[in-house]
C-alpha positions as CSV (number, residue, x, y, z in Angstrom):
1,M,-7.7,-58.2,-0.3
2,T,-5.0,-55.3,0.0
3,T,-5.7,-53.1,3.0
4,L,-5.2,-49.3,3.1
5,L,-2.2,-50.2,5.8
6,M,-0.7,-52.9,3.0
7,K,-0.9,-49.9,0.3
8,L,0.6,-47.4,2.5
9,R,3.3,-49.8,3.4
10,T,4.3,-50.7,-0.2
11,E,3.6,-47.4,-2.1
12,L,6.9,-45.2,-2.2
13,H,7.4,-41.3,-2.2
14,T,10.0,-38.9,-2.3
15,I,10.4,-35.6,-0.7
16,D,13.2,-33.7,-0.8
17,S,15.5,-36.6,-2.0
18,T,14.1,-38.7,0.6
19,E,12.4,-41.8,-0.2
20,N,10.1,-43.6,2.1
21,D,6.7,-45.9,1.9
22,M,3.5,-44.0,2.4
23,Y,3.2,-45.0,5.6
24,T,6.2,-43.8,7.0
25,W,5.5,-40.3,5.6
26,V,2.2,-40.4,7.4
27,R,3.5,-40.9,10.7
28,E,6.3,-38.0,10.2
29,F,3.4,-35.7,9.0
30,R,1.4,-36.9,12.2
31,D,4.2,-35.9,14.3
32,D,5.4,-33.0,13.0
33,N,8.5,-34.0,11.9
34,E,8.1,-33.4,8.1
35,R,5.6,-31.4,5.9
36,P,3.3,-33.0,3.0
37,D,3.7,-31.5,-0.6
38,P,0.7,-31.4,-2.9
39,E,2.0,-34.6,-5.1
40,F,2.1,-36.7,-1.9
41,M,-1.8,-35.5,-0.8
42,E,-2.8,-36.6,-4.4
43,K,-1.7,-39.6,-3.9
44,L,-3.1,-40.2,-1.1
45,D,-6.3,-38.7,-2.1
46,K,-6.5,-41.2,-5.1
47,M,-6.1,-44.2,-2.1
48,L,-8.7,-43.1,-0.1
49,E,-11.3,-41.9,-2.5
50,G,-10.7,-44.3,-5.3
51,R,-10.2,-41.3,-7.7
52,H,-8.7,-41.9,-11.2
53,D,-9.8,-45.6,-11.1
54,E,-7.8,-46.1,-8.3
55,T,-9.4,-48.7,-5.4
56,P,-10.7,-47.0,-2.6
57,Y,-9.3,-48.1,0.7
58,L,-12.0,-46.2,3.2
59,T,-15.2,-47.8,1.8
60,S,-16.3,-48.9,5.3
61,H,-15.4,-45.9,7.1
62,R,-16.8,-43.2,4.7
63,G,-19.3,-42.1,7.8
64,A,-16.2,-41.1,9.8
65,C,-15.7,-37.8,8.0
66,S,-16.7,-35.9,5.0
67,R,-15.2,-36.3,1.7
68,R,-13.4,-33.1,1.8
69,N,-11.7,-33.7,4.8
70,R,-10.9,-37.3,5.1
71,T,-7.1,-36.9,3.8
72,E,-6.7,-34.2,6.2
73,K,-8.2,-36.5,9.1
74,L,-5.8,-38.9,8.4
75,I,-2.5,-36.5,8.4
76,R,-4.0,-34.7,11.1
77,H,-2.7,-31.0,10.9
78,N,0.9,-29.6,9.1
79,T,-1.1,-28.7,6.0
80,D,-1.5,-25.1,6.5
81,H,1.2,-24.6,3.7
82,I,-1.0,-26.2,1.2
83,K,-4.6,-26.0,-0.1
84,R,-7.4,-27.8,-2.0
85,C,-8.5,-26.5,-5.0
86,E,-12.4,-25.9,-4.8
87,D,-12.9,-26.6,-8.2
88,C,-10.9,-29.9,-8.8
89,D,-10.2,-31.0,-5.3
90,G,-6.3,-31.3,-5.9
91,W,-3.8,-29.8,-3.7
92,E,-1.7,-26.9,-4.5
93,W,1.0,-24.8,-2.5
94,E,-0.5,-21.9,-0.7
95,D,2.1,-19.2,-2.6
96,D,0.5,-20.7,-6.0
97,V,-2.7,-20.5,-4.9
98,Q,-5.4,-18.1,-6.4
99,Y,-8.9,-16.9,-4.6
100,A,-12.1,-16.6,-6.6
101,Y,-15.0,-14.3,-5.0
102,D,-12.2,-13.7,-2.5
103,E,-12.3,-16.8,-0.6
104,N,-12.6,-19.9,-3.1
105,A,-9.0,-21.3,-3.3
106,L,-8.2,-22.4,-6.8
107,C,-5.0,-24.2,-8.1
108,R,-2.7,-23.0,-11.3
109,Q,-4.8,-25.0,-13.5
110,C,-8.0,-24.1,-12.7
111,I,-7.7,-20.5,-12.0
112,D,-7.5,-20.4,-16.1
113,N,-11.4,-20.5,-16.0
114,Y,-11.9,-17.6,-14.3
115,R,-11.3,-14.0,-15.1
116,Y,-10.4,-11.2,-12.6
117,S,-12.6,-8.2,-12.2
118,D,-11.2,-5.0,-11.1
119,S,-14.7,-3.6,-9.8
120,R,-14.8,-6.8,-7.6
121,D,-11.0,-6.9,-6.8
122,T,-11.0,-10.7,-7.4
123,Y,-11.4,-13.5,-9.8
124,V,-15.0,-14.3,-11.2
125,S,-16.2,-16.8,-13.4
126,E,-16.4,-16.3,-16.9
127,E,-20.1,-15.7,-17.2
128,D,-19.9,-13.4,-14.3
129,Y,-17.2,-11.6,-15.7
130,Y,-18.9,-11.0,-19.0
131,D,-22.4,-10.3,-17.3
132,E,-20.4,-7.2,-15.3
133,Q,-19.0,-6.1,-19.0
134,D,-22.3,-6.0,-20.5
135,E,-23.9,-4.3,-17.3
136,D,-20.8,-1.7,-17.5
137,E,-21.5,-1.0,-21.3
138,S,-25.2,-0.5,-20.5
139,E,-24.8,2.1,-17.8
140,Q,-22.3,4.0,-19.7
141,D,-22.9,7.5,-20.5
142,E,-23.6,8.1,-23.9
143,Y,-21.8,11.8,-23.8
144,I,-18.6,9.9,-22.5
145,N,-16.5,8.8,-25.4
146,N,-13.8,6.3,-25.5
147,Y,-10.5,7.3,-24.3
148,D,-8.6,6.7,-27.6
149,E,-11.2,9.0,-29.3
150,N,-9.7,11.6,-31.8
151,V,-10.7,15.3,-30.3
152,L,-10.1,16.7,-34.0
153,D,-12.8,14.3,-35.6
154,H,-16.1,15.9,-33.2
155,L,-14.4,19.5,-32.8
156,N,-13.0,22.3,-34.8
157,M,-10.4,24.5,-34.3
158,Q,-12.1,27.5,-32.6
159,T,-11.3,31.8,-32.3
160,S,-13.1,34.6,-30.7
161,D,-14.5,38.0,-32.2
162,K,-12.3,39.8,-29.9
163,D,-9.1,37.8,-31.5
164,R,-6.6,40.4,-33.3
165,V,-5.9,39.2,-36.7
166,E,-2.7,37.3,-36.8
167,I,-0.7,35.1,-39.2
168,N,-0.2,32.5,-36.9
169,P,-2.5,32.6,-33.9
170,L,-1.8,30.1,-30.8
171,Y,-4.1,27.6,-30.4
172,M,-4.5,25.8,-26.9
173,G,-6.2,22.6,-25.9
174,V,-6.9,21.8,-22.3
175,E,-7.8,18.5,-20.8
176,L,-9.3,18.7,-17.3
177,E,-9.4,15.4,-15.4
178,V,-12.8,15.3,-12.8
179,E,-14.1,12.9,-10.4
180,R,-17.5,12.4,-9.7
181,R,-18.7,13.3,-5.9
182,R,-20.9,11.1,-3.8
183,D,-24.2,13.5,-4.8
184,C,-23.6,13.3,-8.8
185,P,-26.5,13.0,-10.8
186,D,-26.7,10.2,-13.3
187,D,-26.6,12.4,-16.4
188,I,-24.0,14.5,-15.6
189,G,-22.3,13.8,-18.8
190,Y,-24.9,15.8,-20.5
191,E,-24.8,18.3,-18.0
192,V,-21.2,19.2,-18.5
193,Y,-21.4,18.7,-22.5
194,S,-24.4,20.9,-22.5
195,C,-22.2,23.7,-20.6
196,F,-19.9,23.7,-23.4
197,T,-22.7,23.9,-26.2
198,K,-22.6,27.2,-27.7
199,D,-25.8,29.4,-29.1
200,N,-25.0,28.1,-32.6
201,D,-25.0,24.3,-31.5
202,N,-21.1,24.5,-32.2
203,Q,-19.4,22.3,-29.6
204,F,-16.5,23.6,-27.4
205,A,-15.7,20.3,-25.3
206,M,-16.1,16.8,-25.4
207,L,-15.9,14.4,-23.0
208,K,-13.6,11.0,-23.1
209,A,-13.2,8.2,-20.5
210,D,-9.7,8.1,-18.8
211,G,-8.3,4.7,-17.0
212,S,-6.4,6.7,-14.2
213,L,-9.3,8.3,-12.5
214,S,-11.3,6.2,-10.1
215,N,-15.3,7.2,-10.8
216,G,-14.4,10.3,-13.2
217,F,-13.5,11.6,-16.7
218,E,-11.9,14.2,-18.7
219,I,-13.0,17.5,-20.2
220,V,-11.2,18.0,-23.7
221,T,-11.6,21.4,-25.2
222,A,-11.3,21.7,-29.2
223,P,-7.9,23.8,-30.2
224,A,-8.9,27.4,-29.4
225,T,-7.4,30.8,-29.1
226,L,-7.2,32.2,-25.1
227,N,-10.0,34.2,-25.7
228,A,-12.4,31.6,-27.1
229,H,-11.4,29.4,-23.8
230,R,-12.0,32.4,-21.7
231,E,-15.4,32.8,-23.1
232,S,-16.6,28.8,-23.7
233,W,-14.9,27.9,-20.0
234,D,-17.1,30.8,-18.0
235,K,-20.7,29.0,-18.6
236,F,-19.3,25.5,-16.9
237,L,-17.3,27.6,-14.3
238,T,-20.4,29.6,-13.2
239,S,-22.7,26.5,-13.4
240,D,-24.2,24.3,-10.9
241,T,-22.8,21.3,-12.5
242,I,-19.1,21.9,-11.2
243,K,-20.8,21.0,-7.6
244,H,-21.0,17.7,-8.4
245,L,-17.2,17.4,-9.7
246,K,-13.9,17.6,-8.2
247,S,-10.3,18.3,-9.8
248,W,-8.5,19.2,-6.5
249,N,-7.3,17.3,-3.3
250,T,-7.3,14.1,-5.2
251,D,-4.6,11.7,-5.9
252,T,-6.1,10.9,-9.3
253,T,-6.9,14.2,-11.2
254,G,-4.8,16.7,-13.2
255,M,-4.7,18.9,-16.1
256,H,-2.9,19.0,-19.7
257,I,-2.8,21.9,-21.9
258,H,-1.5,21.3,-25.5
259,I,-0.2,24.1,-27.6
260,A,-0.3,24.3,-31.4
């Protein structure tokens, strides 16, 4: 019967162009003279565990240490530069490892089964990723449109009774980015939208999502004359609604003015 020692002495492995039998490499690793690579650890795992139809050589010693650290026990140390994948138990260079749920090490192959979650700042399973997407969609404010929504599909060019009659009047459109404050109510979208609804139900501004903001949206007006802007912004700027928003002393917000 072939023993583990016999197997280690007959199996060859090359590291950095140097070929030795497995037993010699184990001694080198134990003495800190060399560092194991993922390929070597995979080969050693197969011997110890009987993975991939290999004959296991630790059948009589399975109580000595747990399955996941049996290989590390044989090497003892000097494996800080490689990690074992939590999903497939394979080995990977530490620099190539990605982490799911902040602490689960994954190899380059297994990470493909995960999605990066911006909200959690880590990789999560496909199921958790799509659950988050569904939750985000269900919580989305109906008054906040997608970022690529065309304003002119919703709002008409607007003037004021105070405007002089001109052949080519100047129209301006404003995009004001705002962030929600900590005490912001859930219906802030409706509140802001209502501030720009005129008595005749004519809407002066709409709201759009903006990926550059942390937790906010942008207020986008119709193309309008200066007098129309003065009249339409007044209700919003004098309302309690603005107490729940901020657009200054932040690193994310700004304002754009389009001229037509």
